[in-house]
N, C-alpha and C positions, 0 to 999 in steps of 0.2 A: 213339558216334561223333558228332561235330558235324555237323549237317545244314546244307544250303545256307541254309535259313531262319534258323538260328541265326547263321550267318556274316553274313548280310545284316543281321540285327538288330544285330550288333556294329558293322558299318559305320555304320549309322544312328545308333547311340548315340554314335559319335565326333563327330557333328555337334553334340551338346550341349556337348562339351568345346571343340571348335574349329569354330564355324559356317563354312560354306563362304565366306560373305562376309567372314570375318575374315582371309582370306589376302591381302587388299589390302596389308597390312603397315603399319608405322608409320614415323614419322620416326626417323632415327638417334638413339639415346640419347646423353646427354652423356658417358657412360663408354664409348662405342664405341671399340674399339682403333684406334689410328692405322694406316692401311693400309700406310704406308711402314715402320713399325716391325714390322708383321706379316711383311712381305717380308724385312726384315733378319734377323728371328729365324729365318725359314726358311733363310736363307743361311749360318747359322753353321757348319753341318756339311757344306757343299757345297764344291766346289773353288773357292777364292777367285779364281783367275785366269779362271774362266768366268762369274763373277757379272756383270761389266760387259756381257757378251753378253746375259744374261737381262734386265737392266734396259734395255738398248738396244732389245731386241725388244719389251718391254712398253710402252716409251715411244712406240712408233710410232703408236698409235691407242688410243681407248677399248676397241675390241674386242680388240686385242692385250693390253691391260692385263687385261681380264676373263679372257682365256685363262690368263694366268699367276697370277691372283689367286683361285684356288679356296679358299685358306685364309682370305682376307678374307671371301668370301661365306659360307663355312661358319660363321664366327663371327656374321655377321649373321643367318643362318637360325636358328642356335641361340638367339638372343636373342628369338625369337618362339615362341608356343605351337605345338605340332605335334600331329598327329592320333594318333600312336602306332600307326598302321597300317604295320608294318615290311615292307620289301622289301630285297633286296640292291641297294643303290644303286650306280650307276656312280660317283657322287661328283663327277663333272666333266662333266656331260652338256650341254656347249655344242654349238653347231651343227657345229663342225669336229671333234668327237669322234664323229661318225657318218660312215660311209663304206662303201666297197666292200672286199670281201676274198673269198678263195676258200675254199670248203668243202673238206674232205678228198676229196670226190667231184669236185672242180674246177668246181663250179657257182659263179657269181659272185653273192654275196649282199650285201644292204645291212643294216647293223646298227651298233650301238655298236662303237667300235674302240679305246677307251682305258680302262684299268682301274686306273691307278696309285692312285687314291683310293677304289676300291671298298670298301664297308663296309655292314653292315646299318643301316638307319635309316628314318625316315618317308618314304613314297613321294613326298610333295609336294616334298621338297628337290630331287630331280632334275628334277621338272617346272618348278620355279621357276628353276633354273639354265638350263634350255633356254629358257624364256620370256624371261628377262633377256637371253640372248645374241641372241635374235631381235630384241628391241627395240633393242639396241645396234647390231646389224648393219644393220637397216632404216634407222636414222638415219644411219649412216655412208654408206649407199648413196644418201642423199638422197631417200628414198621419201616423206617427209612423215609426220606423226603418224597420220593416219587410216589410210593404207595399212600403216604399220608395225604399228599396233594390230591390224589385220585379220589380219596374218600370225601375230602372237602368239596371238590368239584361235583361229585355225585349228589351230595346233599343239596347244593345250590341249584343244580340242574333239575333235581326232583321238585324243588320248590317252584322253579320257573315253569316247568312242564305242567305241573298240576294247577298252578294259578291260571295258565292259559286254558287248560281243560275246564276249570271251574267257571271261567269267564263266559263260556258258552252254555252254561246250564241255567235253569230257571232259579228264581229266588228260593222256592221251597226245596228244590233238589239240592241246592247248596246247603241249606239249613239242616237237611236230614242226612247229609254226608257224614260218614263216620268210618273208623278203621277198626274192624273186628280183630281181636287178638290172634285169631287163627291165621291171619295173613302173615304172621311172623315166620311160621315154619317153612313155607316155600322159599323164603329168602336165604335160608341157611344151607350152605353147600355141603359141609362135612357132616357125616353121621354123628360124630362125637359132639359137635356143637349143636346139632339138632336135638340131641338128647338133653343137652343143657337148657335149651329153650323150652322144651316140653316140661322139664322139671321146674323151670321158672313159672310157667303158666299154672302148673299144679300148685306151687307154693302160693301164688297170687290168689288162686281161688280159695285157698285155706286161710288167707290172712283176713279174717273177719274179727268182729268184736269178741266172739267166743274164743277165738285163738288168742287174742290179746289178753283176755281174762286169765287164761291159764298161765301166760308168761308174766303178766304185770301185777297179779294180785295173789293174796294168800288169805286163808281163813284164820281169824284171831278171835278166840272166845265165841266161836259159832257165827261170827260175822265176817263178811267178805271185806277186805281192805287192800288198798294199793300198797305194794311192797316199798320198802325204803332202800334205795340204792344211790346214796349221795356220791358225787354232786349231780348226777344225771337225773335222778328221780327222788324227790323228797316230798314229805307230807306238806300240804298247802298251808297248814297252820290255821289257828282259829280265825284270825282276822281275814286272811285270804278266802277261807272257806265260806265265811259269812258274806263276803263281797260277791263270791261266785253264786251263792244262793240268791242274793238280791238281784243280780243282773240277769239271772236266768229268765225272768219274765220279760225283760226288755228284749233279749235275744228272741224269745218266742214270738214276739210281735212282728218280727221281720220274715217269718215263715208264712207260707200260704195256709189257708184255713184248714185244709185236710191234714197238713203236716203238723199244725198246732195240736189238732186232735190226737194224732199219733204220739206226739211228744208228751202230752198230758197223761198218757198211760204209763209213764215212767216216773220214778221217784229218785231223788238225790241220795246217793249212798256214801261217796267219798270223793276226794279231790287231791291232786298232787301237782307239784311243779315239775316240768319235764324239759330237759335240754334236747333240742332237735337241730339237725342239719349242720351246716357250716356257717353260711351267711346270717342265719337267724339266731345264732348263739348269742346270748346276752339279752335278747328281747324276752318279754314276759310270756311264758307259755305254760298252760296247765292242761291236765286231763281230768275229766269228770266221769265217775262211774255211776251209771243209772241202772235201776232194776225195774223190770216191767211186770209181767203176769205173776211171777214169783221170784224167789231168790236165785233161781238158775237162769232166768231170762234177763241177761245183762247186756248193756250197751255202753261203749266208751265214746265220749265226745272229746274233741280237742279244742281248746280255746287259745288262740294265738294273738299276740299283740300286733296290731296293724299300725304301721308308721307311714310317714311320707315316702312315696316311691323315690328311689334314687334318680328317676328321670325327671321329677317335678321341677327341680331347679334349672333344668335346661330346656323346658318346653312350656308352651302356653298353658294356662289353667285348664284343668279337666272339669268334667261335669259333676264330680262328687266332692263335697267338702269333707265328709267323714271318711277317714282312711279304711275303716272296716267295710263300709258300703262300697268303696272303690274296689277292694279286693273281691268282694262277693259278686258285684256286678260284672267285673272283668272276667271272673271265672265262668259265670253263667253265659257270657257272650262268647268266650273262646272255646270252651269245651263242648263236645258234641252232645254230652249228657251230663247232668250235674248231680251232686250229692243232695239227697233229699233233706238233710239236716243243715245245709249251708245257710248261715245267717250272721248278723252283725249287731253290735250295740256298743255303748259307751260304758266303761268301767270306772273304778275308783280313780280319783285325781284327774278325771277327764280323759283317761287313756282309751284309745279305740281298740276294739277286739273283734275277731270274727270266730265263729264256731263251725265245726264240721265233724264228721265221723273220724275217729282216730285211724281206723283201718277199715277199708271196704274193698277187699280183694286187691289191694295195692301191691304193685311189684315194679322193680326197676331192673335195667340191664346191667350185667357185669361187664362194663366197658373195658376195665383193665384186663379182662381175660379174652378179649376179642382178637382174632387173627385179622390180617388185612382184608380178606374177603368179607368176613362178618362185619367188620367195622364199616366197610363200604355199604353193605346192605342195610345196616342199622342207620347209618347216616342218611341214606336215601329215604328211609321210612320216616325219620324225624323231619326231613325237609318236606315230605308229603303232608305230614300232620300239621306242620306250621303253616303251609299254604292253605289248608282247609280252615284253620283257625282264623287266619287273616281275612279270608274271603267272606267270612260271616259279618265282619265289622267294617271293612274298608271297601273302596271302589275296586273290585277285582278286575273289572274291564280296563280301567286306567292302569292298574299295576301290570296286568298282562301285556298291555300295549307298550308300556315302558320297558319291560323285560325283553320282549320280542322273541323271535324264533331262533336267533343266532345265540352262540354261547359267550357273547361278549361279557355279560354280567357274571357268568359262572367263572370265567377266567380271572376277572378283576377281583372277585371276592376270594378266590383261591390265593392270589398274591397277597391280598389284605390279611388273610388268616395266617399265612406264613410269617408275615412281618409282625403280626400281633402275638403270635406264639413266641417270637424272639423277645418282644416287650414283656410278655408275661413271665418268661424265665428271668429276665432282669429284675422285674418287680418282686418276684418270689425271693430272689437273692437279697434284695433290699430288706424284705421282711425278716429274713433269717439273720441278716447283719444287725438289724435293730434289736432282735431278741438276744443275740450274742453280746451286744454292747450294753444290755440291761435297760434299753429304752422301753421295751415291751417285755412283759413276762408271759411265758408260754407254759401251759401245763402239758404233761405227757398225754398222748392220745388216750381218750377215755370213751 
């Protein structure tokens, strides 16, 4: 059996391959893929009528561009040396992919909340994506370079400190580790922003299927139906609805026995196609309305298309062939507690999908409204959550030994994030130039 001392030596040996100071990064190489071409290639198998919405949303700001450009950053990270210390990556660990959600016990937790790109890979790729997103967000908020860098350093330091703490815990202690939402309030200094956080927690607790029913449905001829709000929310149509009914049983088979029993107590009512997010726009996404005990006992499930992770072309093969299985397994591994309705299956034309609850006390931070102190506190919280997620799947002892007690890694990633924020601004300008030239068509924000 490998001892903790052996694992620590492995982590320190990785410093010889990739010194911590080497993470500063390099200038883009002359053969760097054109970011607009990367986005166009991603769009080839997406719904063409929705791509203008995606480009319009990404064109709104450098941070919006970064959110939708996980594939661009994956290629940039792959061009640099990496530690070889593998974890289950989120694959898209930017600031807005952390947030609130309910555990099966109905406790409100803070954690990673997007897993479309999850894949095994070097731990630092997630940390770099988080760091870059903080740098871009801080600049957009007008915080200035010094305060923005402080927030980035805070996040990376929190990751390093918590990974070192977790390295000393038992396996079960690490597995049961979680971040309760109430930990957010003490991090907020100003009374005004504390009230905003309290309001966010209250809103999250109210964001359930029942709340979604009131917002997304109407009663027509005495029957509950999903509203029509094109192009963001449209009836699924007879063909898609029939397909969704058919694959429902396949999805059911990926749930545990007691959750199958629970699901069997609901019946299919209606379905619609829904546009979500930024990077996901153009992929096939549906919502399904189910009724339980009676017509007022309603549940919304979301069905999202699962595609190859943007990391897959840059890393060795992962353990899962089915993209939906990859997403579900990654989420179950990374999150402290999972959605009880999380499952996967294959749909029409061999497309992979995964199912989950549409809303289950979900909430996200208003990053654009954060002052420097609050951004720093939130960044540290995200770094803490990321370390907890990585510690469940990777060798936390080796990673902790690689990171060490000094701030060498923190400073290197802060410099990296600053440089990547510059690159993101340039890439965002390239997207807008392509839109202005008519190469891409962008729809107004919807």
